[in-house]
C-alpha positions in Angstrom: -86.9 -4.7 -153.6 -83.6 -2.8 -153.3 -82.7 -1.5 -150.0 -81.6 2.0 -149.8 -78.0 2.6 -148.7 -76.6 5.8 -147.4 -75.0 8.1 -149.9 -71.3 8.0 -150.2 -69.1 10.1 -152.6 -67.0 8.1 -155.1 -63.7 7.4 -153.8 -60.5 8.0 -156.1 -60.1 4.2 -156.5 -63.6 3.9 -157.9 -63.0 6.7 -160.3 -59.7 5.0 -161.5 -61.9 1.7 -161.9 -64.5 3.8 -164.0 -61.7 5.4 -166.3 -60.1 1.8 -166.7 -63.4 0.2 -167.6 -64.5 3.0 -169.6 -61.3 2.7 -171.8 -62.0 -1.1 -172.1 -65.5 -0.1 -173.5 -67.6 -1.5 -170.7 -71.1 -0.5 -170.4 -72.4 1.7 -167.5 -74.4 -1.1 -166.1 -71.4 -3.5 -166.2 -69.2 -0.7 -164.4 -72.3 -0.1 -161.8 -72.2 -4.1 -161.0 -68.5 -4.3 -160.5 -68.4 -1.1 -158.2 -71.5 -2.1 -156.4 -73.1 1.4 -157.3 -76.1 2.4 -159.2 -75.9 2.9 -163.0 -77.2 6.4 -162.5 -74.2 7.3 -160.3 -71.6 6.1 -163.0 -73.6 7.9 -165.7 -73.7 11.0 -163.8 -69.9 10.5 -163.1 -69.1 10.1 -166.6 -71.3 13.1 -167.8 -70.1 15.5 -165.3 -66.3 14.7 -165.1 -65.3 14.0 -168.7 -63.2 16.1 -170.9 -62.9 16.0 -174.5 -60.2 13.8 -174.3 -62.2 11.2 -172.3 -62.5 10.2 -168.6 -59.5 10.4 -166.4 -59.6 9.7 -162.6 -57.4 12.5 -161.3 -59.1 15.4 -163.3 -62.4 13.8 -162.4 -61.5 13.9 -158.7 -60.3 17.5 -158.9 -63.7 18.7 -160.8 -65.7 17.0 -158.1 -63.8 18.5 -155.2 -64.0 21.9 -156.8 -67.8 21.5 -157.3 -68.2 20.3 -154.0 -66.4 23.3 -152.2 -68.2 25.9 -154.6 -71.5 25.2 -153.2 -70.5 25.2 -149.5 -71.0 28.4 -147.7 -68.0 29.5 -145.6 -68.3 28.9 -141.9 -68.8 31.8 -139.7 -66.6 30.4 -136.9 -63.5 29.1 -138.8 -60.5 28.4 -136.8 -58.7 31.6 -138.3 -61.6 33.9 -137.8 -61.6 36.8 -135.3 -65.2 35.9 -134.3 -63.8 32.5 -133.2 -60.9 33.9 -131.3 -63.3 36.2 -129.3 -65.7 33.4 -128.8 -62.9 31.1 -127.5 -61.5 33.7 -125.4 -64.7 34.2 -123.7 -65.5 30.5 -123.4 -62.2 30.2 -121.4 -63.3 32.9 -119.3 -66.5 30.8 -118.5 -69.0 32.8 -120.5 -72.0 31.1 -121.7 -72.7 30.8 -125.5 -75.8 33.0 -125.0 -73.5 35.8 -123.5 -71.1 35.4 -126.3 -73.9 35.6 -128.8 -75.0 38.9 -127.3 -71.6 40.1 -127.2 -70.8 39.5 -130.9 -74.3 40.9 -132.0 -73.2 44.2 -130.2 -69.8 44.1 -131.8 -71.1 43.5 -135.3 -74.5 45.2 -135.5 -74.2 45.9 -139.3 -72.5 42.7 -140.3 -74.7 39.6 -140.2 -71.9 37.2 -141.6 -70.2 37.8 -138.2 -73.3 36.9 -136.1 -73.9 33.3 -135.3 -76.3 31.4 -133.2 -75.2 30.2 -129.7 -75.8 26.5 -130.7 -73.0 27.3 -133.3 -70.8 28.6 -130.5 -71.6 25.6 -128.3 -71.1 23.1 -131.1 -67.7 24.6 -132.2 -66.5 24.6 -128.7 -67.4 21.0 -128.0 -65.9 19.8 -131.4 -62.8 21.8 -131.4 -61.7 22.1 -127.9 -63.8 19.6 -125.9 -65.4 22.1 -123.7 
């Protein structure tokens, strides 16, 4: 029985190997064996990222990155946002995340995109500032 391994994105080197092996006419199963990946992963990669001219590693990497970023929702507390500057200022004044949450809700009553949970404030503060 096969042991499940955690999912990992294909790396640029792996895409280069796929492109090379594909040009040589290798089968999907042979590519999968060489890379230590599932044949389904290789098949999906070739189907999603091939162009009419064939499979090339650099355009495949760009297509994959574009698809990945297109599905992610923008973060509410990105480092350049007004909400983050407010939260950071209030954290430095020793406000709790719950107090900051209440303030942001009062400031942006009609804009739910600028309202965050106190867990988000707490997590972002720990990750970015070590608070």
